[in-house]
VOPAGU-2260 file (C-alpha; in pm, 1 decimal, decimal comma):
REM VOPAGU-2260
SITE   aa  ch    i         X         Y         Z
SITE  MET   A    0    7979,4    3129,0   -1248,3
SITE  SER   A    1    8091,0    3284,7    -928,0
SITE  GLN   A    2    8109,1    3622,5    -831,6
SITE  ALA   A    3    8406,4    3803,7    -755,7
SITE  GLN   A    4    8458,8    3936,6    -403,8
SITE  ALA   A    5    8486,4    4311,6    -357,4
SITE  PRO   A    6    8857,7    4401,9    -173,0
SITE  THR   A    7    8802,1    4466,9     206,3
SITE  PRO   A    8    8926,6    4869,2     246,6
SITE  ALA   A    9    9242,1    4918,5     426,0
SITE  PRO   A   10    9158,5    5027,8     758,8
SITE  VAL   A   11    9228,2    5439,3     768,9
SITE  PRO   A   12    9557,5    5485,8    1049,2
SITE  ARG   A   13    9386,2    5706,8    1346,4
SITE  ALA   A   14    9552,9    6031,7    1389,2
SITE  ALA   A   15    9805,0    6077,7    1679,8
SITE  PRO   A   16    9679,5    6339,9    1938,9
SITE  VAL   A   17    9835,2    6643,6    1883,0
SITE  PRO   A   18   10043,4    6745,2    2228,4
SITE  ALA   A   19    9973,6    7037,4    2399,3
SITE  PRO   A   20   10219,5    7355,1    2299,3
SITE  PRO   A   21   10495,9    7418,2    2559,9
SITE  GLY   A   22   10411,0    7614,9    2866,2
SITE  VAL   A   23   10023,3    7616,4    2848,7
SITE  ALA   A   24    9865,6    7368,0    3130,1
SITE  THR   A   25    9567,8    7104,4    3002,1
SITE  ALA   A   26    9291,9    7123,3    3291,8
SITE  ALA   A   27    9423,9    6816,4    3404,6
SITE  THR   A   28    9815,6    6929,8    3431,8
SITE  ARG   A   29    9655,7    7230,9    3673,7
SITE  VAL   A   30    9442,0    6982,6    3872,2
SITE  ASP   A   31    9754,2    6767,6    3940,0
SITE  LEU   A   32   10010,0    7081,4    3984,3
SITE  ARG   A   33    9727,1    7210,6    4243,7
SITE  ALA   A   34    9741,2    6821,9    4401,3
SITE  ARG   A   35   10083,8    6851,5    4413,4
SITE  LEU   A   36   10159,3    7196,5    4589,8
SITE  ALA   A   37    9895,7    7101,0    4823,9
SITE  GLY   A   38   10114,3    6813,6    4919,3
SITE  ARG   A   39    9755,6    6571,0    4780,2
SITE  PRO   A   40    9798,1    6251,7    4534,5
SITE  THR   A   41    9756,4    6370,0    4217,4
SITE  GLY   A   42    9392,5    6350,3    3999,7
SITE  THR   A   43    9227,0    6471,5    4335,4
SITE  THR   A   44    9072,5    6818,0    4398,0
SITE  GLU   A   45    9012,4    7088,0    4670,4
SITE  ASP   A   46    8804,9    7389,4    4677,1
SITE  VAL   A   47    9085,6    7655,4    4762,4
SITE  PRO   A   48    8828,7    7907,5    4664,4
SITE  ARG   A   49    8649,9    7838,5    4926,3
SITE  LEU   A   50    8941,9    7751,4    5187,5
SITE  LEU   A   51    9068,0    8106,0    5086,5
SITE  THR   A   52    8738,6    8264,1    5171,2
SITE  ARG   A   53    8704,7    8064,8    5484,6
SITE  TRP   A   54    9035,1    8170,5    5600,0
SITE  GLN   A   55    9010,8    8523,7    5517,1
SITE  ALA   A   56    8671,9    8510,0    5722,1
SITE  ILE   A   57    8879,1    8378,8    6055,4
SITE  ALA   A   58    9158,9    8646,9    6028,4
SITE  VAL   A   59    8927,5    8924,6    5979,7
SITE  ALA   A   60    8682,4    8812,2    6235,3
SITE  THR   A   61    9019,4    8771,3    6483,0
SITE  CYS   A   62    9171,4    9089,8    6389,8
SITE  VAL   A   63    8800,8    9308,0    6456,5
SITE  ALA   A   64    8725,2    9077,2    6775,8
SITE  PHE   A   65    9088,7    9163,7    6894,5
SITE  GLY   A   66    9014,4    9541,2    6827,4
SITE  VAL   A   67    8700,1    9566,2    6992,8
SITE  LEU   A   68    8813,4    9346,1    7300,8
SITE  ALA   A   69    9164,8    9549,1    7356,3
SITE  ALA   A   70    8931,7    9846,0    7348,3
SITE  LEU   A   71    8690,4    9755,6    7588,6
SITE  PHE   A   72    8893,4    9615,2    7812,8
SITE  GLN   A   73    9076,3    9947,3    7837,7
SITE  LEU   A   74    8771,0   10121,2    7855,4
SITE  LEU   A   75    8695,6    9897,0    8187,0
SITE  ALA   A   76    9001,5    9991,2    8324,3
SITE  TRP   A   77    8951,7   10324,5    8252,7
SITE  GLN   A   78    8609,5   10356,4    8425,4
SITE  ALA   A   79    8710,5   10150,7    8701,0
SITE  THR   A   80    9030,7   10419,3    8776,5
SITE  GLY   A   81    8735,9   10667,2    8764,9
SITE  ARG   A   82    8541,0   10470,3    9002,8
SITE  ALA   A   83    8824,3   10439,7    9215,0
SITE  ALA   A   84    8876,4   10809,3    9265,3
SITE  ASP   A   85    8526,5   10853,4    9311,1
SITE  ASN   A   86    8470,8   10620,0    9601,5
SITE  THR   A   87    8823,9   10686,8    9768,3
SITE  GLU   A   88    8665,8   11077,1    9770,5
SITE  GLN   A   89    8339,3   10883,9    9928,1
SITE  LEU   A   90    8559,3   10725,0   10180,2
SITE  VAL   A   91    8749,8   11049,7   10304,9
SITE  ARG   A   92    8424,2   11208,4   10300,1
SITE  VAL   A   93    8292,5   10947,8   10554,9
SITE  GLN   A   94    8599,4   10977,0   10751,9
SITE  GLN   A   95    8542,6   11339,5   10762,3
SITE  ILE   A   96    8226,3   11263,5   10906,6
SITE  GLN   A   97    8355,7   11087,4   11158,4
SITE  SER   A   98    8634,5   11292,5   11275,8
SITE  SER   A   99    8421,7   11654,9   11264,7
SITE  LEU   A  100    8143,9   11455,1   11485,8
SITE  PHE   A  101    8369,0   11347,2   11690,6
SITE  ARG   A  102    8528,9   11733,9   11705,4
SITE  ALA   A  103    8231,6   11882,3   11803,3
SITE  ASP   A  104    8124,5   11640,3   12093,7
SITE  ALA   A  105    8525,0   11699,9   12197,9
SITE  LEU   A  106    8446,3   12114,5   12139,7
SITE  ALA   A  107    8097,8   12035,0   12367,5
SITE  THR   A  108    8252,1   11828,1   12660,0
SITE  ASN   A  109    8522,8   12085,9   12718,7
SITE  ALA   A  110    8304,9   12375,3   12709,5
SITE  PHE   A  111    8056,4   12185,2   12950,7
SITE  LEU   A  112    8341,5   12215,3   13186,2
SITE  ILE   A  113    8350,5   12591,9   13174,6
SITE  GLY   A  114    8005,8   12624,1   13333,1
SITE  GLY   A  115    7762,6   12888,5   13246,5
SITE  LEU   A  116    7780,8   13014,1   12893,9
SITE  GLU   A  117    8042,8   12866,0   12713,8
SITE  PRO   A  118    8274,4   13095,6   12538,9
SITE  ALA   A  119    8137,0   13263,5   12207,6
SITE  ASP   A  120    8394,1   13153,1   11951,0
SITE  GLN   A  121    8442,6   12788,6   12123,6
SITE  ARG   A  122    8017,9   12777,8   12073,1
SITE  ALA   A  123    8078,1   12897,8   11697,6
SITE  GLU   A  124    8302,6   12659,6   11628,0
SITE  TYR   A  125    8098,9   12364,1   11729,7
SITE  ASP   A  126    7802,6   12503,8   11554,2
SITE  ALA   A  127    8039,2   12496,5   11204,5
SITE  ALA   A  128    8149,7   12126,6   11324,5
SITE  LEU   A  129    7793,4   11981,1   11328,9
SITE  ASP   A  130    7718,1   12210,2   10976,5
SITE  MET   A  131    7954,6   12063,9   10841,1
SITE  VAL   A  132    7918,4   11721,4   10933,7
SITE  LEU   A  133    7537,1   11766,9   10801,1
SITE  ARG   A  134    7687,1   11914,1   10478,1
SITE  GLN   A  135    7907,7   11613,9   10441,6
SITE  ILE   A  136    7610,2   11422,1   10468,7
SITE  THR   A  137    7429,8   11594,4   10239,7
SITE  ASP   A  138    7712,6   11569,7    9992,1
SITE  ALA   A  139    7795,2   11183,5   10059,8
SITE  ALA   A  140    7414,3   11118,8    9999,3
SITE  GLU   A  141    7450,1   11299,8    9633,7
SITE  ALA   A  142    7796,8   11142,1    9557,2
SITE  GLN   A  143    7709,7   10771,8    9628,8
SITE  PRO   A  144    7348,3   10635,4    9564,1
SITE  ALA   A  145    7428,3   10323,0    9768,0
SITE  ASP   A  146    7490,8   10485,7   10112,4
SITE  ARG   A  147    7186,4   10685,8   10114,7
SITE  GLU   A  148    6995,0   10468,9   10374,7
SITE  ALA   A  149    7277,4   10412,0   10618,3
SITE  LEU   A  150    7351,6   10809,3   10587,0
SITE  ALA   A  151    6976,2   10905,6   10639,4
SITE  ALA   A  152    7009,0   10685,6   10983,1
SITE  LEU   A  153    7319,6   10866,8   11040,1
SITE  ASN   A  154    7129,9   11197,0   11007,2
SITE  THR   A  155    6879,9   11107,8   11248,3
SITE  GLU   A  156    7159,7   10985,3   11484,7
SITE  VAL   A  157    7316,6   11328,8   11418,0
SITE  ALA   A  158    7007,0   11515,0   11468,8
SITE  ALA   A  159    6921,4   11291,0   11811,5
SITE  TYR   A  160    7293,7   11373,3   11935,9
SITE  ALA   A  161    7259,6   11757,5   11873,5
SITE  THR   A  162    6897,0   11791,1   12074,8
SITE  THR   A  163    7000,6   11622,2   12365,4
SITE  ASN   A  164    7359,2   11884,6   12373,2
SITE  ALA   A  165    7112,7   12147,1   12341,6
SITE  GLN   A  166    6901,2   12010,9   12661,7
SITE  ALA   A  167    7247,8   11934,2   12823,0
SITE  ARG   A  168    7396,3   12287,8   12762,1
SITE  ASP   A  169    7071,8   12450,5   12860,0
SITE  ASN   A  170    7066,4   12305,4   13200,3
SITE  ASN   A  171    7435,4   12347,9   13223,2
SITE  ARG   A  172    7302,7   12732,4   13201,2
SITE  GLN   A  173    7082,7   12700,3   13479,7
SITE  GLY   A  174    7340,9   12504,0   13684,8
SITE  PHE   A  175    7104,7   12224,3   13697,0
SITE  PRO   A  176    7287,4   11858,6   13759,2
SITE  VAL   A  177    7091,3   11656,4   13519,6
SITE  GLY   A  178    7317,4   11838,5   13236,2
SITE  ALA   A  179    7571,0   11628,2   13297,3
SITE  GLU   A  180    7368,1   11330,5   13260,6
SITE  TYR   A  181    7234,7   11467,7   12914,8
SITE  LEU   A  182    7563,1   11540,6   12810,5
SITE  LYS   A  183    7729,3   11174,4   12913,4
SITE  GLY   A  184    7381,1   11031,7   12692,2
SITE  ALA   A  185    7459,5   11212,6   12385,6
SITE  SER   A  186    7855,8   11099,4   12377,5
SITE  ALA   A  187    7763,9   10758,5   12447,8
SITE  GLY   A  188    7471,1   10764,0   12143,9
SITE  LEU   A  189    7753,4   10905,7   11968,3
SITE  ARG   A  190    7973,6   10649,3   12053,2
SITE  THR   A  191    7742,8   10346,4   11958,6
SITE  ASP   A  192    7486,9   10398,9   11681,8
SITE  ALA   A  193    7639,3   10672,7   11524,1
SITE  VAL   A  194    7968,0   10489,7   11503,4
SITE  ARG   A  195    7847,1   10182,2   11445,7
SITE  ILE   A  196    7668,5   10345,9   11082,1
SITE  LEU   A  197    8022,7   10537,5   11040,0
SITE  GLN   A  198    8227,5   10224,6   11047,4
SITE  SER   A  199    7991,3    9984,5   10831,6
SITE  LEU   A  200    7997,5   10330,9   10584,0
SITE  VAL   A  201    8365,2   10294,1   10596,6
SITE  ARG   A  202    8407,1    9920,7   10549,9
SITE  ALA   A  203    8193,1    9930,3   10254,9
SITE  ASN   A  204    8355,6   10248,3   10078,1
SITE  THR   A  205    8678,9   10077,0   10174,6
SITE  GLU   A  206    8584,5    9764,0    9955,2
SITE  ARG   A  207    8468,1    9943,5    9667,9
SITE  ALA   A  208    8789,0   10139,8    9609,3
SITE  ASP   A  209    8988,9    9845,7    9666,9
SITE  THR   A  210    8820,9    9657,4    9410,8
SITE  GLU   A  211    8802,6    9951,8    9164,8
SITE  LEU   A  212    9223,5    9959,1    9195,5
SITE  ASP   A  213    9245,7    9636,5    9084,2
SITE  GLY   A  214    9042,2    9676,9    8777,3
SITE  GLN   A  215    9339,6    9755,1    8516,8
SITE  ASN   A  216    9241,1    9366,9    8287,0
SITE  THR   A  217    9609,1    9369,3    8221,1
SITE  LEU   A  218    9612,2    8943,5    8203,8
SITE  PRO   A  219    9271,8    8957,0    7993,6
SITE  LEU   A  220    9416,5    9243,3    7758,2
SITE  PHE   A  221    9785,2    9004,1    7685,1
SITE  LEU   A  222    9566,8    8685,7    7670,5
SITE  THR   A  223    9327,9    8840,1    7408,3
SITE  GLY   A  224    9663,4    8951,7    7213,5
SITE  ALA   A  225    9796,7    8614,9    7238,6
SITE  VAL   A  226    9508,4    8458,8    7150,6
SITE  ALA   A  227    9458,4    8696,8    6803,7
SITE  ILE   A  228    9818,8    8638,0    6692,9
SITE  LEU   A  229    9807,9    8237,0    6765,0
SITE  LEU   A  230    9470,1    8220,9    6560,1
SITE  LEU   A  231    9642,9    8441,3    6270,7
SITE  TRP   A  232    9955,2    8233,0    6308,4
SITE  TRP   A  233    9724,6    7925,7    6211,4
SITE  VAL   A  234    9571,5    8028,0    5922,8
SITE  ASN   A  235    9910,2    8131,0    5760,2
SITE  ARG   A  236   10011,3    7792,5    5858,6
SITE  GLN   A  237    9718,9    7682,2    5634,8
SITE  MET   A  238    9786,0    7836,4    5346,3
SITE  ALA   A  239   10159,6    7774,9    5357,5
SITE  ARG   A  240   10033,0    7410,9    5318,7
SITE  ARG   A  241    9873,7    7489,3    4999,8
SITE  PHE   A  242   10092,4    7771,7    4899,3
SITE  ARG   A  243   10476,5    7725,3    4863,2
SITE  ARG   A  244   10483,2    8104,2    5075,5
SITE  ALA   A  245   10609,2    8029,7    5403,3
SITE  ILE   A  246   10478,5    8376,5    5514,1
SITE  ASN   A  247   10150,0    8558,4    5416,2
SITE  LYS   A  248   10279,7    8949,4    5413,8
SITE  GLY   A  249    9939,6    9082,7    5494,4
SITE  LEU   A  250    9892,3    8826,6    5771,0
SITE  ALA   A  251   10253,8    8884,6    5900,1
SITE  VAL   A  252   10157,3    9238,4    5937,8
SITE  ALA   A  253    9838,4    9205,3    6100,8
SITE  ALA   A  254    9998,3    8962,2    6342,8
SITE  LEU   A  255   10260,9    9251,8    6404,1
SITE  MET   A  256   10018,7    9568,5    6448,0
SITE  ILE   A  257    9830,8    9328,9    6728,6
SITE  LEU   A  258   10158,1    9276,6    6873,3
SITE  VAL   A  259   10239,9    9568,0    6939,7
SITE  VAL   A  260    9917,5    9731,5    7052,2
SITE  THR   A  261    9900,5    9453,3    7311,4
SITE  LEU   A  262   10258,7    9480,1    7452,1
SITE  PHE   A  263   10211,6    9869,2    7487,6
SITE  GLY   A  264    9917,3    9838,3    7646,5
SITE  THR   A  265    9968,9    9529,6    7837,5
SITE  PHE   A  266   10279,3    9733,0    7990,1
SITE  VAL   A  267   10050,9   10055,6    8039,3
SITE  SER   A  268    9788,2    9875,0    8231,4
SITE  ALA   A  269   10042,3    9689,9    8464,5
SITE  GLN   A  270   10213,7   10026,1    8497,8
SITE  ARG   A  271    9881,7   10197,9    8564,9
SITE  SER   A  272    9833,8    9855,0    8806,1
SITE  GLY   A  273   10176,1    9944,5    9008,1
SITE  ASP   A  274   10058,9   10305,5    9042,6
SITE  ASN   A  275    9737,9   10171,9    9212,0
SITE  ASP   A  276    9967,6    9960,0    9446,5
SITE  ASP   A  277   10156,6   10217,6    9511,3
SITE  LEU   A  278    9874,7   10467,5    9604,2
SITE  ARG   A  279    9716,0   10178,3    9835,7
SITE  ALA   A  280   10020,7   10208,2   10022,7
SITE  GLY   A  281   10047,1   10521,5    9998,5
SITE  ASP   A  282    9875,3   10856,5   10003,4
SITE  PHE   A  283    9573,5   10608,6   10027,9
SITE  ALA   A  284    9623,3   10456,8   10322,1
SITE  LEU   A  285    9799,5   10834,5   10472,8
SITE  ALA   A  286    9468,8   10983,3   10433,3
SITE  LEU   A  287    9250,0   10691,8   10603,9
SITE  ASP   A  288    9536,2   10633,0   10882,1
SITE  GLU   A  289    9544,9   11024,6   10952,3
SITE  ALA   A  290    9115,2   11071,1   10944,5
SITE  SER   A  291    9126,6   10736,3   11214,5
SITE  ALA   A  292    9415,5   10953,7   11381,1
SITE  ARG   A  293    9205,6   11289,7   11383,8
SITE  THR   A  294    8882,7   11110,5   11526,4
SITE  ALA   A  295    9058,1   10895,2   11799,9
SITE  ALA   A  296    9261,1   11214,2   11905,6
SITE  ASN   A  297    8918,9   11450,1   11945,6
SITE  ASP   A  298    8786,9   11109,1   12093,8
SITE  ALA   A  299    9006,6   11108,3   12373,6
SITE  LYS   A  300    8966,7   11449,3   12436,5
SITE  ALA   A  301    8585,3   11431,4   12455,4
SITE  ASN   A  302    8684,6   11148,3   12715,8
SITE  GLU   A  303    8921,1   11369,2   12856,0
SITE  SER   A  304    8651,4   11614,7   12936,4
SITE  LEU   A  305    8396,2   11351,2   13069,0
SITE  ARG   A  306    8655,8   11212,9   13349,9
SITE  LEU   A  307    8674,3   11619,3   13487,2
SITE  ILE   A  308    8305,8   11625,3   13482,1
SITE  ALA   A  309    8236,9   11291,0   13627,4
SITE  ARG   A  310    8492,9   11410,0   13969,2
SITE  GLY   A  311    8644,6   11144,3   14104,8
SITE  SER   A  312    8470,2   10845,7   13915,7
SITE  GLY   A  313    8650,9   10873,2   13583,8
SITE  ASP   A  314    8805,3   10589,9   13591,7
SITE  ALA   A  315    8599,2   10455,2   13299,3
SITE  TYR   A  316    8679,8   10783,0   13093,4
SITE  GLU   A  317    9087,0   10763,6   13124,6
SITE  SER   A  318    9051,5   10386,7   13009,7
SITE  ALA   A  319    8847,0   10526,3   12691,0
SITE  TRP   A  320    9124,3   10804,8   12693,9
SITE  THR   A  321    9401,5   10509,2   12706,4
SITE  THR   A  322    9232,2   10306,0   12435,2
SITE  ALA   A  323    9169,1   10632,5   12208,9
SITE  ALA   A  324    9534,1   10749,9   12259,3
SITE  ASP   A  325    9690,7   10427,5   12165,5
SITE  LYS   A  326    9469,1   10411,4   11791,9
SITE  ALA   A  327    9605,2   10790,6   11754,9
SITE  GLY   A  328    9916,8   10750,8   11837,5
SITE  GLY   A  329    9966,7   10447,7   11630,9
SITE  ALA   A  330    9781,5   10590,9   11304,4
SITE  SER   A  331    9928,1   10949,9   11322,3
SITE  SER   A  332   10198,0   11022,4   11016,1
SITE  PRO   A  333   10519,3   11160,6   11100,8
SITE  GLU   A  334   10425,3   11494,8   11045,3
SITE  THR   A  335   10130,3   11514,9   11282,7
SITE  LEU   A  336   10279,6   11244,3   11589,0
SITE  PRO   A  337   10487,9   11498,5   11717,4
SITE  LEU   A  338   10194,8   11686,2   11775,4
SITE  TRP   A  339    9979,6   11444,0   11919,8
SITE  GLU   A  340   10233,7   11338,9   12187,1
SITE  ALA   A  341   10268,2   11698,2   12299,6
SITE  TYR   A  342    9897,8   11708,6   12322,2
SITE  ALA   A  343    9957,2   11348,5   12562,5
SITE  ALA   A  344   10214,6   11549,1   12757,0
SITE  ARG   A  345    9933,5   11787,1   12838,9
SITE  HIS   A  346    9699,8   11507,7   12955,1
SITE  ALA   A  347    9903,3   11337,9   13157,7
SITE  GLU   A  348    9949,8   11706,6   13344,1
SITE  VAL   A  349    9568,9   11739,1   13377,6
SITE  VAL   A  350    9588,1   11368,8   13513,5
SITE  SER   A  351    9804,9   11466,6   13764,5
SITE  LEU   A  352    9652,6   11762,4   13844,7
SITE  ASP   A  353    9321,0   11552,3   13889,6
SITE  GLU   A  354    9474,8   11271,8   14099,9
SITE  ALA   A  355    9628,5   11550,3   14320,2
SITE  GLY   A  356    9320,9   11657,5   14441,6
SITE  SER   A  357    9359,4   12006,6   14232,3
SITE  TRP   A  358    9023,7   11963,8   14044,1
SITE  ASP   A  359    8968,1   12326,4   13933,4
SITE  ASP   A  360    9360,7   12365,0   13861,1
SITE  ALA   A  361    9295,8   12048,7   13598,6
SITE  VAL   A  362    9002,0   12181,4   13457,4
SITE  ALA   A  363    9175,2   12535,1   13429,4
SITE  GLU   A  364    9465,6   12317,7   13242,8
SITE  ALA   A  365    9190,4   12139,3   13028,5
SITE  THR   A  366    8954,0   12444,7   12897,7
SITE  THR   A  367    9248,7   12682,7   12851,1
SITE  THR   A  368    9282,5   12819,4   12538,8
SITE  GLU   A  369    9600,9   12937,6   12601,6
SITE  ALA   A  370    9942,2   12796,9   12487,7
SITE  GLY   A  371    9988,4   12538,6   12734,4
SITE  GLY   A  372    9682,5   12390,0   12791,4
SITE  SER   A  373    9577,8   12104,9   12633,0
SITE  SER   A  374    9287,1   12240,2   12418,6
SITE  GLN   A  375    9583,5   12444,9   12275,5
SITE  ALA   A  376    9785,4   12108,1   12203,0
SITE  LEU   A  377    9496,4   11935,2   12070,4
SITE  ASP   A  378    9359,0   12191,2   11855,1
SITE  ALA   A  379    9732,7   12228,9   11700,7
SITE  PHE   A  380    9711,8   11837,3   11629,0
SITE  ASP   A  381    9341,9   11844,7   11467,7
SITE  SER   A  382    9438,6   12109,3   11241,0
SITE  ALA   A  383    9766,3   11963,0   11105,6
SITE  SER   A  384    9586,8   11654,8   11078,2
SITE  GLN   A  385    9331,3   11785,9   10872,5
SITE  GLN   A  386    9538,4   11945,8   10640,2
SITE  VAL   A  387    9767,3   11594,6   10623,3
SITE  ILE   A  388    9423,2   11450,4   10511,7
SITE  ASP   A  389    9303,6   11689,6   10238,3
SITE  ASP   A  390    9666,8   11671,2   10097,3
SITE  ALA   A  391    9653,3   11305,1   10056,9
SITE  ALA   A  392    9316,5   11280,6    9953,5
SITE  PHE   A  393    9399,0   11543,6    9651,4
SITE  ARG   A  394    9716,7   11394,2    9527,4
SITE  THR   A  395    9514,4   11003,8    9548,4
SITE  THR   A  396    9249,4   11110,2    9309,4
SITE  ASP   A  397    9430,4   11346,1    9148,6
SITE  SER   A  398    9691,2   11052,4    9034,6
SITE  LEU   A  399    9396,9   10839,7    8949,7
SITE  ARG   A  400    9195,7   11104,8    8686,2
SITE  SER   A  401    9543,9   11185,6    8561,6
SITE  GLY   A  402    9523,9   10860,0    8272,6
SITE  ALA   A  403    9219,8   10984,7    8121,3
SITE  PHE   A  404    9411,1   11105,9    7785,3
SITE  THR   A  405    9595,6   10788,6    7758,0
SITE  ALA   A  406    9340,1   10570,5    7840,8
SITE  LEU   A  407    9093,4   10707,3    7566,3
SITE  MET   A  408    9401,9   10727,3    7289,9
SITE  LEU   A  409    9467,7   10328,7    7346,8
SITE  VAL   A  410    9125,3   10280,0    7332,9
SITE  SER   A  411    9088,4   10462,1    7024,7
SITE  VAL   A  412    9412,8   10313,2    6836,1
SITE  SER   A  413    9287,0    9955,9    6959,8
SITE  LEU   A  414    8987,4    9980,8    6765,3
SITE  LEU   A  415    9188,2   10109,7    6461,4
SITE  VAL   A  416    9444,2    9861,5    6496,8
SITE  GLY   A  417    9206,0    9609,5    6491,1
SITE  LEU   A  418    9031,8    9733,3    6165,3
SITE  ALA   A  419    9365,4    9811,4    5988,3
SITE  ALA   A  420    9497,2    9448,4    6079,7
SITE  ALA   A  421    9165,7    9297,8    5885,3
SITE  GLY   A  422    9222,3    9477,2    5601,0
SITE  ALA   A  423    9587,1    9391,7    5617,3
SITE  ALA   A  424    9475,1    9028,5    5603,4
SITE  THR   A  425    9246,8    9077,6    5345,6
SITE  TRP   A  426    9482,8    9207,1    5139,6
SITE  GLY   A  427    9757,6    8912,6    5203,4
SITE  ILE   A  428    9487,8    8622,0    5109,0
SITE  ALA   A  429    9358,9    8837,6    4817,9
SITE  GLN   A  430    9688,0    8781,0    4693,9
SITE  ARG   A  431    9685,0    8400,8    4728,2
SITE  ARG   A  432    9390,5    8440,8    4560,1
SITE  ARG   A  433    9480,5    8597,7    4230,0
SITE  GLU   A  434    9819,1    8325,2    4210,3
SITE  TYR   A  435    9551,8    8085,7    4237,4
SITE  ALA   A  436    9316,8    8172,3    3970,7
């Protein structure tokens, strides 16, 4: 008998998946949502937290770098301005050395015409001029170490000049003709070796002053701010592609702070640069030109005396007078030019008397300290010229040093703004990080 088969059990129906409650996203849904927000195909993933950390690092580094570089450029500009003032003072000091040296020579040669023992006040003025030269050489060597070697050589030449002049004076007092040769040798040495050293010092300090006057870093400061703003814009754009926010407030605030500091700093730097250009063409040039005029004027006066000392064979000295006179007249300021022209007129009278055979009258005209003589006219020019130099040099250095407070304030503000901008950028990116989480 066959065995009956047991009935096959009916299959158990599979339970239908329970849908997620409304408003609750599954892990896959969140991934797809983030992909769609980022503009990528669904089903792909991206390590957004790591990207946010990377963007934050870029933004913070950009802000801090801006603050440091902006402060550095402004600090260097301030230091350059200070060095420009120092180099201007040194340049004027060197010009003063040259002027005082030629002033001493003008006094020495003029006193030699008198014969015997020169007037005590004229001798005292000569000694004071030489003492001033030696003091100024010492001051210049202390102020600018780069000039010390040249100034040491100049000091040797000045000492040799003074020694030779003393020999000329001693022989002149005793009536020895050789005294004139000593005097001519001293003046010739002054115009060759000493002047060559002085001219090299003038060129070196002029170049230093010009270089520092151009050291405002206006363009580097502007470019630093522009690059920082572009980098922050790039970070903001990367974030806008992944989050539906066109502008990140933190990054926008950081960029705005950098923009304000960049524009203000660039404006101040450009203004300072313009002021320096005005100084270069104004008081700075006035001080240098007037110093050149004073040097040339005293050179001319010395050649006037040497012409008379040569007695009939002084054409070479008259030619040298003309060269110096052209330089003095061309470099004199409007304030001193009339005084120079008054002296030039008195010199023409000296030449006229000498050429007419009235040598004694010419000497009297050249040596008298009374009004109407060429010495009195030259002294008036020399005094006024010295005052112009002092005033112009003071205005130049005072203007260069006047912006110290503003410069140091900008240095501090740049650093603080860089740090504040970094904080704003960090805050802005942190907002996106919280949204993502």
